Structure formats: C-alpha cells, structure tokens
DRENKE-467695 format. One record per residue: residue number from 1; residue in three letters; chain; x, y negated, z negated of N, C-alpha, C in turn. Coordinates in steps of 0.2 Angstrom, whole numbers. Example, Ala and Ser with C-alpha at 12.3 -4.5 7.8 and 13.67 -1.06 7.14 Angstrom:
+-----+-----+----+-------+-------+-------+-------+-------+-------+-------+-------+-------+
!   i !  aa ! ch !   npx !   npy !   npz !  capx !  capy !  capz !   cpx !   cpy !   cpz !
+-----+-----+----+-------+-------+-------+-------+-------+-------+-------+-------+-------+
!   1 ! ALA !  A !    66 !    28 !   -39 !    62 !    22 !   -39 !    66 !    16 !   -39 !
!   2 ! SER !  A !    64 !    11 !   -35 !    68 !     5 !   -36 !    64 !     0 !   -39 !
+-----+-----+----+-------+-------+-------+-------+-------+-------+-------+-------+-------+
***
This chain:
+-----+-----+----+-------+-------+-------+-------+-------+-------+-------+-------+-------+
!   i !  aa ! ch !   npx !   npy !   npz !  capx !  capy !  capz !   cpx !   cpy !   cpz !
+-----+-----+----+-------+-------+-------+-------+-------+-------+-------+-------+-------+
!   1 ! MET !  A !   -60 !   -18 !    24 !   -60 !   -25 !    30 !   -55 !   -27 !    33 !
!   2 ! ARG !  A !   -55 !   -26 !    38 !   -48 !   -30 !    40 !   -49 !   -40 !    38 !
!   3 ! ASN !  A !   -42 !   -40 !    37 !   -41 !   -49 !    37 !   -36 !   -53 !    39 !
!   4 ! ARG !  A !   -41 !   -55 !    46 !   -37 !   -59 !    49 !   -28 !   -63 !    47 !
!   5 ! ASP !  A !   -30 !   -65 !    41 !   -24 !   -65 !    38 !   -18 !   -61 !    37 !
!   6 ! VAL !  A !   -21 !   -56 !    37 !   -14 !   -48 !    37 !   -13 !   -48 !    44 !
!   7 ! ASP !  A !   -18 !   -50 !    49 !   -14 !   -48 !    55 !   -12 !   -51 !    58 !
!   8 ! ASP !  A !   -11 !   -62 !    53 !    -5 !   -64 !    57 !     1 !   -63 !    53 !
!   9 ! PHE !  A !     1 !   -61 !    48 !     7 !   -58 !    44 !    11 !   -54 !    48 !
!  10 ! ALA !  A !     8 !   -48 !    49 !    10 !   -45 !    53 !    14 !   -44 !    59 !
!  11 ! GLN !  A !     9 !   -52 !    63 !    13 !   -53 !    70 !    20 !   -58 !    69 !
!  12 ! THR !  A !    19 !   -60 !    63 !    25 !   -66 !    64 !    30 !   -64 !    58 !
!  13 ! LYS !  A !    27 !   -60 !    53 !    32 !   -60 !    49 !    38 !   -53 !    49 !
!  14 ! LEU !  A !    33 !   -46 !    51 !    37 !   -39 !    53 !    40 !   -38 !    59 !
!  15 ! THR !  A !    46 !   -34 !    59 !    48 !   -30 !    63 !    43 !   -26 !    68 !
!  16 ! PRO !  A !    43 !   -23 !    72 !    38 !   -20 !    79 !    40 !   -12 !    73 !
!  17 ! GLU !  A !    45 !   -11 !    69 !    43 !    -6 !    65 !    39 !    -6 !    59 !
!  18 ! TYR !  A !    39 !   -11 !    55 !    36 !   -11 !    52 !    29 !   -14 !    53 !
!  19 ! ARG !  A !    29 !   -16 !    58 !    19 !   -17 !    59 !    15 !   -11 !    61 !
!  20 ! GLU !  A !    18 !    -7 !    63 !    17 !    -1 !    65 !    15 !     3 !    59 !
!  21 ! ILE !  A !    22 !     3 !    54 !    19 !     6 !    47 !    15 !     2 !    42 !
!  22 ! LEU !  A !    15 !    -4 !    43 !     6 !    -7 !    40 !     1 !    -5 !    44 !
!  23 ! GLU !  A !     1 !    -7 !    48 !    -4 !    -5 !    53 !    -7 !     2 !    51 !
!  24 ! LYS !  A !    -3 !     9 !    49 !    -6 !    13 !    48 !    -7 !    15 !    41 !
!  25 ! LEU !  A !    -3 !    10 !    34 !    -5 !    10 !    29 !   -14 !     7 !    29 !
!  26 ! ARG !  A !   -15 !     3 !    34 !   -21 !     1 !    33 !   -29 !     4 !    36 !
!  27 ! GLN !  A !   -25 !     9 !    40 !   -30 !    13 !    41 !   -30 !    19 !    37 !
!  28 ! ILE !  A !   -25 !    20 !    34 !   -25 !    27 !    27 !   -31 !    22 !    24 !
!  29 ! VAL !  A !   -28 !    16 !    21 !   -33 !    12 !    16 !   -42 !    13 !    16 !
!  30 ! GLU !  A !   -42 !    10 !    24 !   -48 !    10 !    26 !   -53 !    18 !    23 !
!  31 ! GLU !  A !   -48 !    23 !    28 !   -52 !    29 !    26 !   -51 !    32 !    18 !
!  32 ! THR !  A !   -48 !    30 !    16 !   -47 !    32 !     9 !   -51 !    29 !     4 !
!  33 ! VAL !  A !   -50 !    21 !     3 !   -54 !    17 !     0 !   -58 !    12 !     4 !
!  34 ! PRO !  A !   -62 !    12 !     8 !   -66 !    11 !    10 !   -70 !     5 !     8 !
!  35 ! ASP !  A !   -69 !     3 !     2 !   -71 !    -4 !    -2 !   -68 !    -6 !    -5 !
!  36 ! ALA !  A !   -60 !    -5 !    -2 !   -52 !    -9 !    -3 !   -57 !   -16 !     2 !
!  37 ! ILE !  A !   -53 !   -23 !    -4 !   -54 !   -28 !     2 !   -47 !   -31 !     2 !
!  38 ! GLU !  A !   -46 !   -33 !     9 !   -40 !   -34 !     9 !   -35 !   -39 !    11 !
!  39 ! VAL !  A !   -31 !   -43 !     8 !   -30 !   -48 !     6 !   -21 !   -50 !     6 !
!  40 ! LEU !  A !   -21 !   -56 !     8 !   -14 !   -59 !     6 !   -11 !   -59 !    -1 !
!  41 ! SER !  A !    -8 !   -58 !    -5 !    -9 !   -58 !   -14 !     0 !   -61 !   -12 !
!  42 ! GLY !  A !     1 !   -65 !   -17 !     8 !   -70 !   -16 !    11 !   -70 !    -8 !
!  43 ! GLY !  A !     8 !   -69 !    -5 !    11 !   -69 !     4 !    11 !   -64 !     6 !
!  44 ! ASN !  A !    11 !   -59 !     4 !    10 !   -51 !     4 !     4 !   -48 !     6 !
!  45 ! PRO !  A !     2 !   -44 !    10 !    -2 !   -39 !    13 !    -5 !   -34 !     5 !
!  46 ! ALA !  A !   -12 !   -37 !     2 !   -13 !   -31 !    -1 !   -21 !   -29 !    -2 !
!  47 ! TRP !  A !   -21 !   -24 !    -6 !   -29 !   -21 !    -8 !   -30 !   -24 !   -13 !
!  48 ! HIS !  A !   -37 !   -23 !   -13 !   -41 !   -28 !   -22 !   -47 !   -21 !   -20 !
!  49 ! VAL !  A !   -48 !   -19 !   -25 !   -56 !   -17 !   -28 !   -58 !   -22 !   -31 !
!  50 ! LYS !  A !   -58 !   -19 !   -39 !   -60 !   -23 !   -42 !   -52 !   -29 !   -46 !
!  51 ! ARG !  A !   -48 !   -25 !   -46 !   -42 !   -25 !   -47 !   -36 !   -26 !   -40 !
!  52 ! THR !  A !   -29 !   -27 !   -42 !   -24 !   -24 !   -35 !   -21 !   -19 !   -36 !
!  53 ! LEU !  A !   -25 !   -14 !   -30 !   -23 !    -6 !   -30 !   -15 !    -6 !   -26 !
!  54 ! ALA !  A !   -14 !   -11 !   -22 !    -8 !    -8 !   -18 !    -5 !   -16 !   -16 !
!  55 ! THR !  A !     3 !   -17 !   -16 !     4 !   -23 !   -12 !     9 !   -22 !    -8 !
!  56 ! VAL !  A !    11 !   -23 !    -3 !    16 !   -23 !     3 !    20 !   -27 !     1 !
!  57 ! THR !  A !    25 !   -26 !     2 !    30 !   -31 !     1 !    37 !   -28 !     7 !
!  58 ! THR !  A !    41 !   -31 !    10 !    48 !   -28 !    16 !    54 !   -32 !    12 !
!  59 ! ASN !  A !    59 !   -29 !    15 !    67 !   -34 !    17 !    71 !   -28 !    21 !
!  60 ! ASP !  A !    75 !   -30 !    21 !    79 !   -30 !    28 !    79 !   -23 !    30 !
!  61 ! LYS !  A !    79 !   -17 !    22 !    80 !   -12 !    23 !    74 !    -7 !    23 !
!  62 ! ASN !  A !    67 !   -10 !    20 !    63 !    -6 !    21 !    55 !   -10 !    18 !
!  63 ! LEU !  A !    52 !    -6 !    20 !    44 !    -9 !    18 !    43 !    -4 !    13 !
!  64 ! THR !  A !    38 !   -10 !     8 !    39 !    -6 !     0 !    32 !    -5 !    -1 !
!  65 ! LEU !  A !    27 !     0 !    -3 !    21 !     0 !    -4 !    21 !     2 !   -13 !
!  66 ! THR !  A !    19 !    -4 !   -17 !    20 !    -5 !   -21 !    12 !    -5 !   -25 !
!  67 ! PHE !  A !    12 !     1 !   -31 !     5 !     2 !   -34 !     5 !     1 !   -41 !
!  68 ! GLU !  A !     3 !    -7 !   -41 !     1 !   -10 !   -48 !     0 !    -6 !   -54 !
!  69 ! ARG !  A !    -4 !    -1 !   -54 !    -3 !     3 !   -62 !    -1 !    11 !   -60 !
!  70 ! GLY !  A !     4 !    11 !   -54 !     8 !    14 !   -53 !    10 !    21 !   -58 !
!  71 ! ALA !  A !    12 !    17 !   -67 !    14 !    23 !   -69 !     8 !    27 !   -72 !
!  72 ! SER !  A !     3 !    24 !   -71 !    -4 !    30 !   -73 !    -5 !    34 !   -69 !
!  73 ! LEU !  A !     0 !    34 !   -64 !    -4 !    40 !   -56 !     1 !    46 !   -57 !
!  74 ! THR !  A !    -3 !    50 !   -57 !     0 !    57 !   -57 !     6 !    56 !   -51 !
!  75 ! ASP !  A !    11 !    61 !   -50 !    15 !    61 !   -43 !    18 !    67 !   -43 !
!  76 ! ASP !  A !    13 !    72 !   -41 !    13 !    79 !   -39 !    18 !    79 !   -31 !
!  77 ! HIS !  A !    20 !    73 !   -29 !    21 !    73 !   -22 !    28 !    72 !   -23 !
!  78 ! GLY !  A !    31 !    65 !   -28 !    36 !    67 !   -31 !    40 !    59 !   -24 !
!  79 ! TRP !  A !    35 !    56 !   -23 !    35 !    49 !   -18 !    39 !    46 !   -21 !
!  80 ! LEU !  A !    36 !    44 !   -28 !    33 !    37 !   -32 !    42 !    33 !   -34 !
!  81 ! GLU !  A !    45 !    29 !   -34 !    50 !    28 !   -37 !    48 !    22 !   -40 !
!  82 ! GLY !  A !    54 !    22 !   -47 !    52 !    14 !   -52 !    50 !    17 !   -61 !
!  83 ! THR !  A !    52 !    14 !   -65 !    53 !    15 !   -71 !    49 !     9 !   -75 !
!  84 ! GLY !  A !    47 !     5 !   -70 !    41 !    -2 !   -75 !    37 !     0 !   -81 !
!  85 ! PHE !  A !    36 !    -4 !   -82 !    31 !    -1 !   -87 !    23 !     1 !   -84 !
!  86 ! ASN !  A !    22 !    -3 !   -79 !    16 !    -2 !   -76 !    14 !     0 !   -68 !
!  87 ! THR !  A !    20 !    -2 !   -62 !    21 !    -2 !   -56 !    27 !     4 !   -53 !
!  88 ! ARG !  A !    24 !     7 !   -48 !    29 !    12 !   -46 !    26 !     9 !   -38 !
!  89 ! HIS !  A !    35 !    14 !   -35 !    32 !    11 !   -29 !    35 !    16 !   -22 !
!  90 ! LEU !  A !    34 !    17 !   -17 !    38 !    23 !    -9 !    40 !    15 !    -5 !
!  91 ! LYS !  A !    47 !    17 !    -3 !    49 !    12 !     3 !    50 !    18 !     9 !
!  92 ! MET !  A !    49 !    14 !    14 !    47 !    18 !    22 !    51 !    14 !    27 !
!  93 ! LYS !  A !    54 !    17 !    31 !    57 !    12 !    34 !    58 !    11 !    42 !
!  94 ! THR !  A !    51 !    18 !    44 !    49 !    21 !    48 !    41 !    24 !    47 !
!  95 ! VAL !  A !    37 !    25 !    52 !    29 !    26 !    52 !    30 !    35 !    49 !
!  96 ! GLU !  A !    37 !    38 !    56 !    35 !    43 !    55 !    40 !    46 !    45 !
!  97 ! GLU !  A !    43 !    41 !    42 !    44 !    43 !    36 !    38 !    42 !    33 !
!  98 ! LEU !  A !    29 !    42 !    34 !    25 !    40 !    30 !    21 !    43 !    28 !
!  99 ! PRO !  A !    19 !    48 !    20 !    18 !    52 !    18 !    11 !    53 !    17 !
! 100 ! GLU !  A !     7 !    52 !    22 !    -1 !    53 !    21 !    -3 !    55 !    17 !
! 101 ! ASP !  A !    -5 !    61 !    16 !    -6 !    66 !    12 !    -3 !    62 !     3 !
! 102 ! ALA !  A !     2 !    60 !     2 !     5 !    58 !    -4 !    -1 !    51 !    -3 !
! 103 ! LEU !  A !     0 !    48 !     3 !    -2 !    39 !    -1 !   -11 !    39 !     0 !
! 104 ! ARG !  A !   -12 !    45 !     3 !   -24 !    45 !     0 !   -23 !    48 !    -7 !
! 105 ! ASP !  A !   -18 !    51 !   -10 !   -19 !    52 !   -18 !   -18 !    47 !   -21 !
! 106 ! TYR !  A !   -11 !    45 !   -20 !   -12 !    38 !   -25 !   -17 !    33 !   -22 !
! 107 ! LEU !  A !   -18 !    30 !   -17 !   -24 !    29 !   -16 !   -29 !    30 !   -20 !
! 108 ! THR !  A !   -32 !    36 !   -19 !   -37 !    38 !   -22 !   -37 !    37 !   -29 !
! 109 ! GLN !  A !   -31 !    40 !   -34 !   -31 !    40 !   -43 !   -29 !    34 !   -44 !
! 110 ! ALA !  A !   -28 !    27 !   -39 !   -29 !    20 !   -40 !   -34 !    19 !   -41 !
! 111 ! ALA !  A !   -37 !    18 !   -35 !   -45 !    18 !   -35 !   -50 !    20 !   -40 !
! 112 ! THR !  A !   -49 !    27 !   -44 !   -51 !    29 !   -47 !   -49 !    26 !   -55 !
! 113 ! LEU !  A !   -44 !    23 !   -55 !   -42 !    20 !   -62 !   -45 !    13 !   -61 !
! 114 ! ASP !  A !   -45 !    11 !   -57 !   -50 !     2 !   -57 !   -58 !     3 !   -57 !
! 115 ! GLY !  A !   -60 !    10 !   -56 !   -67 !    11 !   -57 !   -71 !    11 !   -50 !
! 116 ! GLY !  A !   -67 !    13 !   -45 !   -71 !    14 !   -37 !   -69 !    20 !   -38 !
! 117 ! ALA !  A !   -71 !    22 !   -30 !   -68 !    29 !   -27 !   -72 !    34 !   -29 !
+-----+-----+----+-------+-------+-------+-------+-------+-------+-------+-------+-------+
***
C-alpha cells in the first residue's frame, strides 16, 4: 500500500532520477511482496512485513537499497554489497541500472525470512 509520506519524501527530497528509481522500486515491492507496508523509517522510505525488509537512502552519488537481513540472503545475482553482520545493499544511479530480477529474488527471500511471502 502506498504511503503519502513516501510520496511527499519523493517530491521534496529526491532528484528526478532518484524519484524514477524509487517509483520503480515501489512497483516491484507491490508486485513481489503485496503484504509489505510502505513507511518512512528514520526519515527514509522502507517496507515492513513483520520487520523491516528494506530501506532506501540517498546521497549525491546514488540511491541505496539496504536489506535489513541481507547477510542471510543468497546472492546468486552478485548485486549485493557490504560486509556487515546483518545488512547488505545495492546502489543505483539510474532506473536503467535497477536489476529487476535480482530485486524480486532478494525481496522474496527477505519476505520469506520474515515469515511472509
């Protein structure tokens, strides 16, 4: 379900390129994990089922999607970065860089770990 606070975040905090990426991410999450709830968490867009599945952050160089339990995901696609105990992330600069099949796989795995999907 779309969250108006995330809509406002996209319009006021993101560049047009990042808005396009976020919109595509929102569509992928809606299709892949329909029971995920879209929220602002720590001021950033995120998706929850029982716990946080993934969070979006941005900086001048890229938009980052962080999987809260990313270290537990199988990364057959090779897109996940990070060496932390729990999280893994992937960075995007344009919507064309968005690895749709990999994201669907990661989201499905994250939802399964959360007891959903």
